[in-house]
Each structure stands twice: as structure tokens, then as C-alpha cells.
C-alpha positions as CSV (number, residue, x, y, z in Angstrom):
1,M,-0.1,0.0,0.3
2,T,1.4,3.3,-1.0
3,F,-0.1,7.2,0.5
4,P,-0.8,9.8,-1.9
5,E,-0.2,12.3,0.3
6,L,3.8,10.7,1.5
7,T,6.3,13.4,0.6
8,L,10.0,12.6,0.5
9,R,12.1,15.7,1.1
10,A,15.7,16.5,2.8
11,F,16.8,15.8,6.0
12,E,16.3,19.6,8.4
13,P,17.7,20.3,11.9
14,Q,14.4,20.1,13.3
15,D,13.6,16.8,12.5
16,T,16.2,15.7,14.9
17,D,14.2,14.8,18.0
18,R,11.7,12.5,15.9
19,L,13.8,10.8,14.2
20,L,15.6,10.1,16.6
21,D,12.1,8.8,17.9
22,I,11.6,6.8,15.5
23,W,15.2,5.4,15.3
24,L,14.9,4.5,18.5
25,S,11.9,2.3,18.4
26,A,12.4,1.0,14.9
27,S,16.0,-0.1,16.3
28,R,14.0,-2.0,19.6
29,L,11.8,-3.7,17.4
30,G,14.2,-4.9,14.5
31,H,17.9,-5.0,17.1
32,P,16.5,-6.3,20.9
33,F,19.3,-8.5,20.6
34,L,21.7,-5.3,21.0
35,G,19.7,-4.5,24.3
36,D,18.4,-0.6,25.9
37,N,21.6,0.2,26.8
38,I,23.6,0.0,23.2
39,L,20.6,1.2,21.6
40,L,20.5,4.4,24.0
41,A,24.0,5.2,22.8
42,Q,23.6,4.4,19.2
43,R,21.3,7.0,19.7
44,D,23.5,9.9,20.6
45,I,26.0,8.4,17.6
46,V,22.7,9.0,15.5
47,R,22.2,12.1,16.6
48,D,25.8,13.8,16.9
49,V,27.1,11.8,13.8
50,Y,25.1,10.0,11.7
51,L,22.0,12.7,10.9
52,P,24.8,15.3,10.4
53,G,27.2,14.0,8.5
54,A,25.3,11.9,6.0
55,E,22.4,12.6,3.3
56,N,19.5,12.7,4.7
57,H,15.9,12.0,3.4
58,V,12.6,12.5,5.7
59,A,9.5,10.2,4.5
60,V,6.7,12.6,5.6
61,L,2.7,11.9,5.6
62,D,0.5,14.1,6.8
63,G,2.5,16.8,8.2
64,Q,4.8,14.2,10.5
65,A,7.8,12.5,9.7
66,V,7.5,8.6,9.4
67,G,10.4,7.7,8.4
68,F,14.1,8.0,7.0
69,I,17.3,6.6,4.9
70,G,20.3,8.3,5.1
71,M,23.7,7.5,2.8
72,M,26.3,7.7,2.0
73,D,27.6,7.9,-1.3
74,C,26.0,4.7,-2.8
75,F,25.6,3.4,1.1
76,I,22.7,3.4,3.2
77,G,23.7,4.1,6.1
78,G,20.2,3.6,7.9
79,L,17.0,2.6,6.9
80,F,14.3,3.1,9.6
81,V,10.7,3.8,9.4
82,D,7.6,4.3,12.3
83,P,7.0,0.5,13.4
84,A,3.2,1.9,13.4
85,H,3.4,2.7,9.5
86,H,5.7,-0.8,8.5
87,G,4.4,-2.4,5.2
88,H,2.6,0.2,4.0
89,G,5.7,1.1,2.1
90,I,7.5,3.9,2.8
91,G,10.7,2.2,3.0
92,R,10.3,1.0,0.0
93,A,10.1,4.4,-1.2
94,L,12.3,6.0,0.5
95,V,15.3,3.4,-1.3
96,D,13.7,3.8,-4.9
97,Y,13.8,7.8,-4.0
98,V,17.4,7.3,-3.9
99,S,18.3,4.8,-6.3
100,Q,17.2,7.0,-8.9
101,Q,20.4,9.0,-8.9
102,R,22.5,5.7,-8.3
103,P,23.0,2.8,-10.3
104,M,24.2,1.0,-7.7
105,L,23.2,0.4,-3.5
106,E,24.8,-1.0,-0.5
107,L,24.4,-1.7,3.2
108,D,25.2,-3.3,6.1
109,V,22.3,-5.6,7.9
110,Y,22.3,-7.1,11.7
111,A,22.0,-10.7,10.7
112,D,19.6,-11.4,13.6
113,N,17.4,-8.9,12.6
114,K,14.1,-10.5,11.9
115,L,12.4,-8.3,9.5
116,A,15.2,-6.5,7.3
117,P,16.9,-8.8,5.4
118,D,13.8,-10.1,3.5
119,F,12.6,-7.0,3.1
120,Y,16.3,-6.0,1.5
121,R,15.9,-9.0,-0.9
122,K,12.4,-8.3,-1.8
123,L,13.4,-4.9,-2.9
124,G,16.0,-6.7,-5.5
125,F,19.3,-7.1,-2.4
126,H,21.7,-10.2,-2.7
127,E,24.2,-11.3,-0.5
128,V,27.8,-10.2,-0.7
129,S,29.6,-11.0,2.3
130,R,29.2,-11.6,5.7
131,R,31.2,-10.2,8.8
132,P,31.0,-11.7,12.6
133,H,31.6,-8.4,14.6
134,D,29.6,-5.0,13.9
135,D,30.7,-1.2,12.9
136,E,31.6,-1.0,17.3
137,G,33.3,-4.7,17.0
138,L,30.5,-6.4,19.0
139,P,30.0,-9.9,18.8
140,F,26.8,-9.1,16.0
141,E,27.2,-10.8,12.3
142,V,26.3,-8.0,9.9
143,I,25.4,-9.0,6.4
144,L,26.6,-6.6,3.3
145,M,23.6,-6.5,0.6
146,R,23.7,-4.6,-3.1
147,R,21.6,-4.3,-5.3
148,G,22.5,-2.8,-9.1
């Protein structure tokens, strides 16, 4: 299902608090294996490093941000949709939006995430490799996926 009133736009600094709320609620759903202490520490990194340092696009529905995607060149640093809006095509719309200017996309996804690997496969991504630790060196397997 898609929403005709869904708009995609560039990140604005006033989006920060709402996007952090989306990030945390979606991360708690997709990454419960990390635990709340790690997620809360990562939220600070998202706020201080990733939101200001990446090319971010925001999905807005009825005047409220409902999801976002962060890009670093052709690498999707993060894709998060408010869990209340999962399954409605918002994540797909964000990926389709950034892919218009990029012939190839890559991303990392936790192998233990019960939702994301299948979501990305449905969008045409395939597994390229795996590594046993995440970017922080924690023992959580990460899958590199690519499309294009």
C-alpha cells in the first residue's frame, strides 16, 4: 500500500528529535538483541554523527516524519520507518527515491534482524558477504547486501 500524500524531502535540523524517536522505536523492534543500553548509546551517535554527516531524506505523511534514509555515497547507512507505519511502502519509497540517482546501492544489516534481510531481498538486494562483528566491534554478525 502506498500513500498519495507521502512526500519525501531533505532532512532539516528540526527533524532531529522525531527522527531519533523513529530510530529508537524501529531499532528496538529490529535489534532487540542489542539491548537498551547499547541502543541508547547508539542513539547519541546517530544524533551527533550520522544525522549531521549523512545525506538524509525524510518521508513525511500528514505533516509528520514517519521514516528516513541516510546515505553515504551509494551506501545506505540507515533506513528506519516508524513501526506504526511498517508494511505500507514507506521504506520501499525511500529506497526507490535514493536509487534514482545511484545505479548501485549497498548496505549492512544485522543477521539477527528478523525483518530487514527479507525486506531488502524483496527490493532486489542480494548478500555479498558476512562479517562476525558490527562496526563497534560487538559480536553481532553483519550482512553486506547490494543491489545493482
